[in-house]
C-alpha positions in Angstrom: 30.8 25.1 -8.9 31.6 22.8 -6.1 30.5 19.2 -6.4 28.0 18.8 -3.6 27.9 15.3 -1.9 25.1 14.5 0.5 27.7 13.7 3.2 30.2 16.5 2.6 30.3 18.3 5.9 32.0 21.4 4.3 28.6 22.1 2.8 26.8 22.1 6.1 25.6 25.1 8.0 26.3 25.5 11.8 22.7 24.3 12.5 23.2 21.3 10.2 26.4 20.4 12.0 24.6 20.6 15.3 21.9 18.4 14.0 24.5 15.9 12.8 26.0 15.8 16.3 22.5 15.1 17.7 22.0 12.3 15.2 25.2 10.6 16.1 24.7 11.1 19.8 21.2 9.6 19.6 22.5 6.7 17.5 25.3 6.0 20.0 23.0 6.3 23.0 19.8 4.5 21.7 20.5 3.0 18.3 18.4 3.1 15.3 14.6 3.1 15.4 13.3 -0.4 15.7 11.7 -0.4 12.2 14.9 1.1 10.6 17.2 -1.5 9.0 20.5 -0.9 10.7 22.6 -1.7 7.6 24.8 0.6 5.5 23.7 3.6 7.5 24.9 7.0 6.1 24.6 10.6 7.2 22.9 12.8 4.6 22.4 16.5 4.3 19.9 18.2 2.0 21.4 21.6 1.3 18.1 22.9 0.0 16.0 22.1 3.1 18.9 22.2 5.6 17.8 18.8 6.9 20.3 16.3 8.2 19.3 12.6 8.5 20.4 9.0 8.3 19.6 6.7 5.4 20.2 3.0 4.9 20.5 0.5 2.1 16.7 0.1 2.1 16.2 3.8 1.4 14.7 4.3 4.8 15.2 7.6 6.6 15.8 8.3 10.3 15.7 11.8 11.9 16.5 13.3 15.3 13.5 14.1 17.5 14.2 17.1 19.7 11.4 16.1 22.1 12.6 12.6 22.8 16.4 12.9 22.1 16.1 9.7 20.0 16.0 8.8 16.3 12.7 8.2 14.7 11.8 6.9 11.3 10.5 9.3 8.7 7.5 8.1 6.7 5.9 9.1 3.5 2.4 7.7 2.9 2.0 5.9 -0.5 -1.0 7.7 -1.9 -1.4 11.3 -0.7 2.3 11.7 0.3 1.8 12.8 3.9 5.2 12.8 5.5 6.8 13.0 9.0 7.6 11.0 12.0 4.8 8.8 13.4 3.5 11.4 15.8 3.2 13.9 12.9 1.2 11.4 10.9 -1.0 10.6 13.8 -1.7 14.3 14.3 -2.8 14.5 10.7 -5.0 11.4 11.1 -6.6 12.8 14.3 -7.3 16.1 12.4 -9.0 14.1 9.6 -6.3 15.0 7.0 -5.4 11.4 6.2 -8.4 9.9 4.4 -7.0 7.7 1.6 -7.6 4.0 2.2 -4.0 3.2 1.2 -2.6 5.8 3.5 -4.7 4.6 6.4 -3.6 1.0 5.8 0.0 2.2 5.8 -0.5 4.1 9.0 -2.2 1.2 10.6 0.7 -1.1 9.7 3.2 1.4 11.3 1.1 1.5 14.4 0.9 -2.3 14.6 4.7 -2.4 14.3 5.0 0.1 17.1 2.5 -1.9 19.2 0.0 1.1 19.3 -3.0 -1.2 19.3 -5.5 1.4 20.4 -4.6 3.5 17.3 -4.8 0.4 15.1 -8.4 -0.1 16.2 -9.2 3.6 15.7 -7.7 3.5 12.2 -9.5 0.3 11.3 -12.8 1.9 12.5 -12.1 4.9 10.3 -11.4 2.6 7.3 -14.6 0.7 8.0 -16.6 3.9 8.2 -15.2 5.3 5.0 -16.0 2.0 3.2 -19.6 2.1 4.5 -20.0 5.7 3.4 -18.9 4.8 -0.2 
């Protein structure tokens, strides 16, 4: 059995190689996401999921967004383990799927970092309402 390394391109499918090209192109053209520490950045490939992504020395993850052509941070909430780029998490919030106080606090912090102050207020109001209902 071949020793699989996360960065071994011989293990990658054609789709994964295309995704790697997209990652490198976005990194070259726009750089890393602003909340992604640009230090010891490595290309990684998960052969089980087929996903290609960048990681760094802080164990953060950046993925390519087809819609924007840029890299975006990949988040995992601390309590209920919702995961995705910020727009994915905001969709889940808008649908009422993120209800944990810790996850809401985490999402609020990400929105503050990204200067999405309307969403910060909306999340704070949701947190306040859920505390009042308890």
